[in-house]
C-alpha positions as CSV (number, residue, x, y, z in Angstrom):
1,X,16.6,-16.7,-43.0
2,X,13.4,-17.2,-41.1
3,X,13.6,-17.2,-37.3
4,X,10.7,-18.0,-35.0
5,X,10.9,-16.5,-31.5
6,X,8.7,-17.1,-28.4
7,X,8.7,-16.0,-24.8
8,X,6.4,-16.5,-21.8
9,X,5.3,-20.0,-22.8
10,X,3.8,-20.6,-19.4
11,X,2.8,-24.2,-19.9
12,X,1.4,-24.0,-23.5
13,X,3.1,-27.2,-24.7
14,X,0.5,-27.8,-27.4
15,X,1.3,-24.6,-29.3
16,X,5.0,-24.9,-28.5
17,X,5.2,-28.2,-30.4
18,X,4.2,-26.4,-33.6
19,X,6.1,-23.2,-33.0
20,X,9.1,-24.2,-35.0
21,X,7.2,-25.3,-38.1
22,X,8.7,-23.6,-41.2
23,X,11.6,-21.9,-39.4
24,X,15.3,-22.1,-40.1
25,X,16.0,-21.2,-36.4
26,X,13.9,-21.4,-33.3
27,X,14.6,-19.2,-30.2
28,X,12.8,-19.3,-26.8
29,X,13.3,-16.4,-24.3
30,X,12.0,-18.3,-21.3
31,X,9.3,-18.4,-18.7
32,X,8.3,-21.9,-19.5
33,X,6.6,-22.6,-16.1
34,X,2.9,-21.7,-15.3
35,X,2.8,-20.8,-11.6
36,X,-0.2,-18.6,-11.6
37,X,-2.5,-17.8,-14.5
38,X,-4.0,-14.3,-14.3
39,X,-6.4,-15.1,-17.1
40,X,-7.6,-18.5,-15.8
41,X,-7.2,-18.6,-12.0
42,X,-7.8,-22.4,-12.0
43,X,-4.6,-23.1,-13.9
44,X,-1.1,-23.2,-12.7
45,X,0.9,-24.7,-9.8
46,X,-0.7,-22.5,-7.1
47,X,-4.2,-23.5,-8.0
48,X,-3.2,-27.1,-8.5
49,X,-2.0,-27.2,-4.9
50,X,-4.4,-24.9,-3.1
51,X,-7.5,-24.7,-5.3
52,X,-9.0,-21.9,-7.4
53,X,-10.5,-19.9,-4.5
54,X,-7.1,-19.4,-2.9
55,X,-5.6,-18.5,-6.3
56,X,-8.4,-16.0,-6.7
57,X,-7.4,-14.5,-3.3
58,X,-3.7,-14.3,-4.1
59,X,-4.2,-12.7,-7.5
60,X,-6.7,-10.2,-6.0
61,X,-4.1,-9.1,-3.4
62,X,-1.4,-8.8,-6.0
63,X,-3.6,-6.9,-8.4
64,X,-4.6,-4.5,-5.7
65,X,-0.8,-4.1,-5.0
66,X,-1.2,-5.3,-1.4
67,X,2.0,-7.2,-1.7
68,X,2.8,-7.6,2.0
69,X,-0.6,-9.2,2.5
70,X,-0.1,-11.4,-0.6
71,X,3.2,-12.6,0.7
72,X,1.8,-13.4,4.1
73,X,-1.2,-15.2,2.6
74,X,1.1,-17.2,0.3
75,X,3.4,-18.1,3.2
76,X,0.5,-19.5,5.1
77,X,-0.5,-21.6,2.2
78,X,3.0,-23.0,1.7
79,X,3.4,-23.7,5.4
80,X,0.2,-25.8,5.3
81,X,1.8,-28.4,3.1
82,X,3.2,-31.5,4.6
83,X,6.9,-31.7,4.4
84,X,7.3,-28.1,3.4
85,X,6.7,-26.2,0.2
86,X,9.7,-27.3,-2.0
87,X,8.9,-31.0,-2.6
88,X,5.5,-30.0,-3.8
89,X,6.8,-27.2,-6.0
90,X,9.6,-29.4,-7.4
91,X,7.2,-32.2,-8.4
92,X,4.9,-29.7,-10.2
93,X,7.7,-27.9,-11.9
94,X,9.4,-31.1,-13.1
95,X,6.1,-32.4,-14.5
96,X,5.7,-29.2,-16.5
97,X,9.4,-29.2,-17.7
98,X,9.1,-32.8,-18.9
99,X,6.1,-31.9,-21.0
100,X,7.5,-28.6,-22.3
101,X,11.0,-29.8,-23.2
102,X,9.5,-32.7,-25.0
103,X,7.4,-30.3,-27.1
104,X,10.3,-27.8,-27.6
105,X,11.4,-27.6,-31.2
106,X,15.0,-28.7,-32.0
107,X,17.4,-27.3,-32.8
108,X,16.7,-24.3,-30.6
109,X,18.5,-21.5,-28.8
110,X,17.2,-21.0,-25.3
111,X,17.6,-18.6,-22.4
112,X,15.9,-18.4,-19.0
113,X,12.9,-16.3,-17.9
114,X,12.4,-14.9,-14.4
115,X,10.0,-17.7,-13.3
116,X,12.3,-20.5,-14.6
117,X,14.6,-22.6,-12.4
118,X,17.9,-22.9,-14.3
119,X,19.3,-25.7,-12.1
120,X,16.5,-28.0,-13.4
121,X,16.9,-27.4,-17.1
122,X,19.8,-29.8,-17.6
123,X,17.6,-32.7,-16.7
124,X,15.2,-32.1,-19.7
125,X,17.3,-30.6,-22.5
126,X,17.3,-32.7,-25.7
127,X,19.8,-32.9,-28.5
128,X,19.9,-29.6,-30.4
129,X,18.8,-27.5,-27.4
130,X,21.5,-24.9,-26.6
131,X,21.1,-22.7,-23.5
132,X,22.9,-19.3,-23.5
133,X,22.9,-16.7,-20.7
134,X,25.3,-13.8,-21.0
135,X,26.7,-15.5,-24.1
136,X,26.8,-15.1,-27.8
137,X,26.0,-17.5,-30.7
138,X,26.6,-17.0,-34.4
139,X,23.4,-17.6,-36.4
140,X,23.3,-17.2,-40.1
141,X,26.5,-15.1,-40.0
142,X,25.1,-12.7,-37.4
143,X,26.0,-12.3,-33.7
144,X,23.1,-13.1,-31.4
145,X,23.5,-12.3,-27.7
146,X,21.4,-13.9,-25.0
147,X,20.6,-12.5,-21.5
148,X,18.2,-14.5,-19.3
149,X,16.4,-13.9,-16.1
150,X,14.8,-10.8,-14.6
151,X,15.5,-8.1,-12.0
152,X,14.5,-8.2,-8.3
153,X,10.8,-7.5,-7.8
154,X,8.1,-7.7,-5.2
155,X,7.0,-11.0,-6.7
156,X,10.2,-12.8,-5.8
157,X,10.2,-15.1,-8.7
158,X,12.9,-17.8,-8.9
159,X,15.4,-16.3,-11.3
160,X,15.7,-12.6,-10.3
161,X,19.1,-10.9,-10.2
162,X,20.6,-7.8,-8.8
163,X,21.1,-5.0,-11.3
164,X,24.9,-5.3,-11.2
165,X,24.8,-9.0,-11.9
166,X,22.3,-8.5,-14.8
167,X,24.4,-5.7,-16.2
168,X,27.5,-7.9,-16.1
169,X,25.8,-10.4,-18.4
170,X,24.8,-7.6,-20.8
171,X,28.4,-6.4,-20.8
172,X,29.7,-9.9,-21.4
173,X,27.5,-10.2,-24.6
174,X,29.0,-7.0,-25.9
175,X,28.3,-5.8,-29.5
176,X,25.8,-8.0,-31.3
177,X,23.5,-7.8,-34.2
178,X,20.5,-9.2,-32.3
179,X,20.1,-9.0,-28.5
180,X,17.7,-11.6,-27.1
181,X,16.6,-10.9,-23.5
182,X,13.7,-12.1,-21.3
183,X,13.0,-8.6,-20.0
184,X,12.6,-5.3,-22.0
185,X,14.9,-2.3,-21.9
186,X,13.8,0.3,-19.3
187,X,11.4,2.3,-21.5
188,X,8.0,3.0,-19.9
189,X,5.9,2.2,-22.9
190,X,7.5,-1.2,-23.2
191,X,7.1,-1.9,-19.5
192,X,3.5,-1.0,-18.8
193,X,1.1,-3.9,-18.7
194,X,-2.3,-2.5,-19.8
195,X,-4.3,-5.4,-18.2
196,X,-2.4,-5.8,-15.0
197,X,-2.2,-1.9,-14.9
198,X,1.3,-1.9,-13.6
199,X,4.9,-1.3,-14.7
200,X,7.1,-4.4,-14.9
201,X,10.9,-4.0,-14.3
202,X,13.1,-3.4,-17.3
203,X,16.8,-3.2,-17.7
204,X,18.8,0.1,-17.8
205,X,21.8,-2.0,-18.9
206,X,19.9,-3.2,-22.0
207,X,18.9,0.4,-22.8
208,X,22.5,1.5,-22.4
209,X,23.6,-1.3,-24.8
210,X,21.1,-0.1,-27.3
211,X,22.5,3.4,-27.2
212,X,26.2,2.4,-27.2
213,X,26.3,-0.8,-29.4
214,X,23.3,-0.2,-31.6
215,X,22.1,-3.7,-32.3
216,X,19.7,-4.2,-35.2
217,X,17.1,-5.8,-33.0
218,X,16.4,-6.3,-29.3
219,X,13.9,-9.1,-28.8
220,X,12.2,-9.8,-25.4
221,X,9.0,-10.8,-23.6
222,X,8.0,-10.6,-20.0
223,X,5.3,-7.9,-20.3
224,X,2.2,-9.8,-21.3
225,X,0.0,-7.0,-22.5
226,X,2.4,-4.1,-23.2
227,X,1.3,-0.6,-24.0
228,X,3.7,-0.7,-26.9
229,X,4.7,-4.0,-28.5
230,X,7.6,-2.5,-30.5
231,X,9.6,0.7,-30.6
232,X,12.6,2.0,-32.6
233,X,15.4,3.6,-30.6
234,X,17.9,5.0,-33.0
235,X,18.7,2.2,-35.5
236,X,17.5,-0.5,-33.1
237,X,14.1,-2.2,-33.5
238,X,12.8,-3.3,-30.0
239,X,10.2,-6.0,-30.2
240,X,8.1,-7.7,-27.6
241,X,7.7,-11.1,-29.2
242,X,4.5,-11.8,-27.5
243,X,2.8,-13.6,-24.6
244,X,3.1,-17.1,-26.2
245,X,0.7,-18.8,-23.7
246,X,-2.1,-16.5,-24.9
247,X,-1.4,-16.1,-28.6
248,X,0.2,-19.5,-29.4
249,X,2.0,-18.0,-32.4
250,X,5.8,-17.3,-32.6
251,X,7.1,-13.9,-33.7
252,X,8.7,-14.2,-37.1
253,X,12.0,-12.5,-37.8
254,X,13.1,-12.5,-41.4
255,X,16.8,-11.7,-41.9
C-alpha cells in the first residue's frame, strides 16, 4: 500500500492538486491556511490586508522574540479595519479554503493544524474527505490514529489546546499502528526550527504514547525546517512529513 502524507500546506493549492497522484491513500495533517509567509513576506492574509511593509515589521518582531511588541503591533493593525478584524479574516480564510478543498485529493483522511479553523471545514469538505481528531480509522488493515491542532503558544493561533485537552485526544486514540498528528512528540531535535532559530511546542502526551503503545510510525509536521526530520524511538519511526508549501511533494509511506 502506498500512502501519501502532507502537512503545512499553507496555501499551496497547485501542488496539493497533484499530491495524491499514484497513491492508494492520501492523508493531510493540517495547516491549510497561509496567514503569514516567513519566506515571502508579501504572501498571506496579513500582507493581503496590511501590505508587505507591515508584514515585514510583524515578522521581524516575532523573529526577534519581541512577542509583546508583536501582539501590540498586530492589535493596532486589526483595530484599524472597518467593522473589526473578524469579517476581513473570515473572507480571506474562506477564499483560501474554497480553493484548497477543491484541490484536495479524494478520498482523503484529514486532521486540523494549529492555524486551521475547524468550524469552517464542514462548508468545504467534498465526498471522500473524512476528518478525524482524537479518532481512529482502519486503513489497509492497520489502525491509524489522528490527533489535530497544537498546544498553547505565544503566537495564539486559532486551534491551540491546553495540554490536558490535547492529551485526552491522544488517550482516546489508544494503541495504533500509525499515529498521525500535526505537532511532533516533545523531542528537542524534532522541535527546533533551524531557520526560525526557535523551538516549537511538541507533545509530551505523544511522546508518552510512543513509549507505552509503541506505534510503528508517528507522522507529523508543524516544524518547517527541523533540525532532525526523522528519529527512531524504540521501535517507532518518527517522521516530519515536510513543509508542503515549500517542497510541494508528499511524504510517501509504503506499507
